[in-house]
N, C-alpha and C positions, 0 to 999 in steps of 0.2 A: 559412658560419655565419650571416650575416644572414638568408638564406632559411630556414634551419632554425629560427632564433629566431622569424621571422615565422609559420612554420607552427605552432610550439608555442603561440604567443600568439594564434592565430586564433580567431575566434568558434566555429567548429565543434569545435575542440579543447576549448574550455570546455564546450560542450554535451555532448560525449562524456564528459568526466570527471565532470560533474555527473550525467549519466545513470548512470554506473557507481557513483558515490557513492550515488545513490538506490537502486541495486540492493543495495548493502551495507546501507543503513539499513532498507529495506523487505523485500526478498527474503531477505537473509541474516539480519538481526536480528529480523525479525518473522514472515515467512511460512514460513520453513524449519521452525519448530516444528510447523506443521500437517502438513508432510510427515513429520516424525519422530515425531509423536504416538503412533502404534501401537507403535513401537519403544521410546519412552521409557516408555509405560504398562506394557508387558510386561516390560521390563528392570528397572524399579523396583518392579513389583508394585503399582501404584496403580489406582484406579477411573477411569472416564470423567469423573466429576465432579471428582475431584482433578486429573486431567490438564487439564480445562477451567479449573480455578482457576489452574493454572500459566500457561496462555495468557492468563487474565484479568489476571494481574500484568503481563504484557507490554503489553497494550492499556491497562491502568490507568495504567501509567507513561507511555504515549503521551498519555493524557488529561491527566495532570499536566504533561507536557511542553508541551502546547498552551497551558496557562494561563501557564506560565513564559515561553514564546516570545512570547505577546501582550505581556508586560511587557518582555522583552528587545529585541524589534524596535522598541519605542518609544524605546529608549535606546542600542542598539548597532547597528553596521553588520550588514546581512543576511549578508555574507560571513563575519564572525566568528561569528555564530550558527550558520551552516551548518558551519563548521569544527569547532566544539565538538560538534555533533551527530555528525559522522563519528568524532571521537575517542571519544565515549562508546559509540557502536555497536561500534567495533572492540574496545574494552575489554570490552563485554558478551559478544562472541563468544569472547574469550579465556577469560573466566570460565565460560562455558557449556561450553567444551571440556574443562575440568577438574572440572566439577560431579560430585559423587558422591552427592548426595542431592536429593530434590525441593525442599527449602528453598534449597539452594545454587543449583540451576538456576533457581528462581523469582527469586532475587536477580539472577542473571546476565541473565535476560530482562527484568527490570525496568530495569536499566541500558541494555540495548539498546533498550527501548521509549522511554525518555527521549531517547536519541540519535536515534531515528527521527523524533520530533516536531521536534527542533531542526534536523535536516537538511531534512526534507521541506517544511516551510512556506516557508523562503526559497529552496529549490532552483529551483522553476519560474521565478520572476522573475529570478534570477541567470542561468539558462540563456537565457531569452528576451531579456534585455538584451544578450546577446552577438551577436545577429543583427539584421538589418534588420527593420523593423516587419512587413513582409509575411511574414516567415519565423518570427515569434515564436510563433504558435500551433503550428507544427510542432515548435519547440523544446520546448514544453510536452508535446506528444504523445510526444516521444522520451524524456521522463522515465519514462513508463510502459513504453516499450520496454526501457529499462534494467532496470526491475524484472522484466519478463517474462524477459529474458535470465538474470537472477539466479535466478529460480524454476526455469527449465529446467536450469541448471547444478546447483543444489542437489538437484533431483529426480533427475537422472541419477546424481549422486554418491551420493545416499542409496540408490538402487536397487543400484548396484554394490557399495558397502561392506556393505549389509545382507545381500546375497546371499552375500558371502564371510565376513563376520565375525559375522553374526547381529544380534540386537536391540541388543547393546552398541555397535554401530557408530555410533550417533547421536553419541557424543562425538567420534569421529574425523571425522565430517562437520563439526562445528563447528570442529574444529582446522584443517581445510583452509580453511574459509571465513575464519577469522581471518587466516591468512597472506595470502590474497588481499586482504582488507580493509586490511591493513597497507600493501601496495603501492599501493593506490588512495589511501589516506590521504596517503602521501608525495607522490604525483604531484599530488594536489589542492592540498596546501599549497604546493607549488613553483610551480604553473602557473596555477591559477584566480584571476582577479581580477574585481572588480566595482566600477564607479564609482557612488557614492551619496553624496548630501548627508547630513550628520550628522542623525540623527533628532531631532525636536523634542519628542516625547511627545504627549499629547493623544488617545491611542487609547481612553481610557475603561477601566473595569474589564474585564479579560479581553479587551480589544479590541472590545467591543460598541459603544462609542461610535463608533469608526470604521466598524464593520460597518453600523450603522444609516444611515450616509450612502450606502451602496451601494444602487443601484436594485433594488427588489423583492428584498430580502435574505431575507425570511421564507420564501418558497417554496424558495429555494435551500438554506437550512440544513435545512429539512424533508427535502428530497431527499437531502442529504448525510448526515443522521442515519439515514435509512432505509437508504441504501447501507451505512453502517457496521454496522448490525445484521444485514442480510441476507447480506452477502458472507462473513462469517466462519462463518456456519452451514453454508456450502458448502465454502469453501476450507480451513477449519479442521478439517473432519471428513470430507473427501472420501475420502481413502485408508482411513480407518477404516470408513466406510460401505461402501466397495467390498469391503474384506477381511472385515468382520464379517457384513454383511447380504447381500451378493451373492456371497460365497464366491470372490472374486477372489484370485489369488495376489499376493504382495508385488510381484513383477515387473510383473504386469499393472496393478496399482494405481499403481505408479510411472510406467508408460507413460501412464496417464490424466492424472496430474498433470503429467508432462512436456509432453504435448500442450496442456494448459491454459496452462502457462507459455510455450510456444512461441507460442500465439495472443496472449498478452499483449504480445509484442513488436510486433505489428501493430495491436492494437486501438486504441491512442491515435492514431497517424497516420491510420488508416482512418476513424475517426469525426471527426477534425479535418477531413478532406476532406468528409465528409458534412455537417458543420456549416457549411462554407463555402457549400454549396448550399441547405440547408434551414433553417439557423439552429441555435443551441445548444438552444433549447427543443424543437424537433421531434426533433433528434438524441438528446437525453436521453430523450424520451418513447419513441422507438423502442427504445433500449437497455433501459430499465426494462420495457417491454412484452414483450420477448423473454425476459427472465430467467426468469419462471415457466414458460414453455414448455420451455426447456432443462432446468430443474431436474426437471420431470416426466419427461423422457426419461431422465435419470440414475437416477431412482427405479425405472425398469424393470429396470435391471441388465443389459440386453442388451448384449453386448460392443461391436459396431460402432456401434450408435446412441449408446451412452454415450460412446464415444470422440469421436464427432462432436459430441455435446452439450458435452463438455469443451472442445473447440476453440471452440465458440460462447461458452461461459461465460468462457473466457480473454479473448476479444475484448471482451466486455462489462465484465469486471472491470477492464481497463485503460482502457476508453473512458469509463466513468462518472466516475471522479475527474478524468480529463483534461478532460472537458467542463465539469465544475463549476469546476475551477481556471481554465480559460480565461474563464469567466463572471466570476470575481472579478478576474482580471488586467485584463479589458477594461472593467470597471465601477468600478474604484477608481483613485485617484491613487497615485503612487509612495510618498507618505507614508502613505497609508491601507492599502496592500496588506498589509504584514506583520501589523499587528494585526487587520485585517479577516479575512484568511485564517486566522489563529490562532483567532479567535472562531468562525468557521464550522467549523474543524477540531475545536474543543472539543465541539461538539454531536455531530460524527462520533465523537469519542473516547469520549464517554459511551455512545453506542449500542454501539460495538464492545467496550467494557469489559464490559457486561452480557451480550453475546451468547455468548461461549464457555461460561461456567458455566451459563447457561440451556440451551444446546444439550446440554451434558454431562448435566445433571440430567434433561432430557426423555428422553435416550437411556437413562439408567439406569432411569428410571421405566417406560418403555414396552418396554425390551428391544431396541430397534433405533433407527436414525437416520431412519426414515421420517417421523415427525412433525417432526423437526428440519428436514428438507428441505422439507416442506410449509409450515412456518412461513416459511422463506426465500422461497418462491414467493409467498405472500400479501403479504409485504413488498414484493415487486417491483411489485405492483399499487398499493400505497400510494405508492411512489416515482413511478409513472406519474402518479397524480393530482396529486402535488406539482409535477412537471415541467410539467404542462399549465397551471399557474398562473404560470409565468414569462412575461415579455413576449415577443412574437413576434420582436421585433428588438432587439438590444442597442443601448444608447446609445453614442455616441462617448465614448471614454475622456477623462476630464478631464485637463487639463494640470497 
């Protein structure tokens, strides 16, 4: 029994559970909608613009959540903030599973979006604190691995159920995800712990007071906002693009999304290793520079090259936020981390809030998703320029 208790309370167990909780909040509560968008749109008989607005409610709630988290992490323990986020996401999945109208689904995804912000902002530092200093960047990278695992599962589940039940299967997908989230919630509440001094406040409005104390904060939030805008133009409309514009079957589009999710599992740890060799600045620049090239390959619609590009995009999708999170963790104090990361995530949230409706509007206006993906590739270049403004070497973390 002492051995079993020791194993349950080990740092790696904490990292595993926080990674799975991140999968619930991000993969299940947020990104699954992008997988199910064609089914939701066709089952409910709505337009791409309306479907984009439903997605915008989710990311808009994430935006609101970041502002609330900036306040909450100044006053409450990070672990309690993360627990609340997981509870809200689980509730959002339950509501989505019984949604019968666009408005009800919008409200469900709004709740899930709030939960995503409350969980994701404290999650990396809770996971990294469970391991020795040398292993902490890997712990942050494994958060994105958890999200990738969740995306893979949701994509496979969607493909299987849509093939057997048709477009209406999207509600069944959310039902299964809710049951899994409930199990992870119970395990997290029972096992995950995090030692932290009581917050003293002083992060400033929205956390920007703390953020401005971070070294070279402006290029970082510029890169983060750019990522927020560009990634949803791809991940939010990938299956729709492949099915509508490239005449792919539902099954083939699900395979593409599954491959992307599979690559997400490895993207964070892979680019953490790269950043150890070349630094966060150059690693971010490489990732942003590759994004436009891979998006152009997807635009061709050629089967095998597109599948390969989806693998690459999955690597980059998990690598980019991991690298930016590591930069914040390494360049802030324990007191400043919560509000600083919340403030940085706020700019990210603003960008991703406007991204889905803009993408849906452009698609309706032009009759395809070509311009949407081209816009995402242009934003990759903008992110590259912002990354190059970061310092070549991170400062030592303040005590």
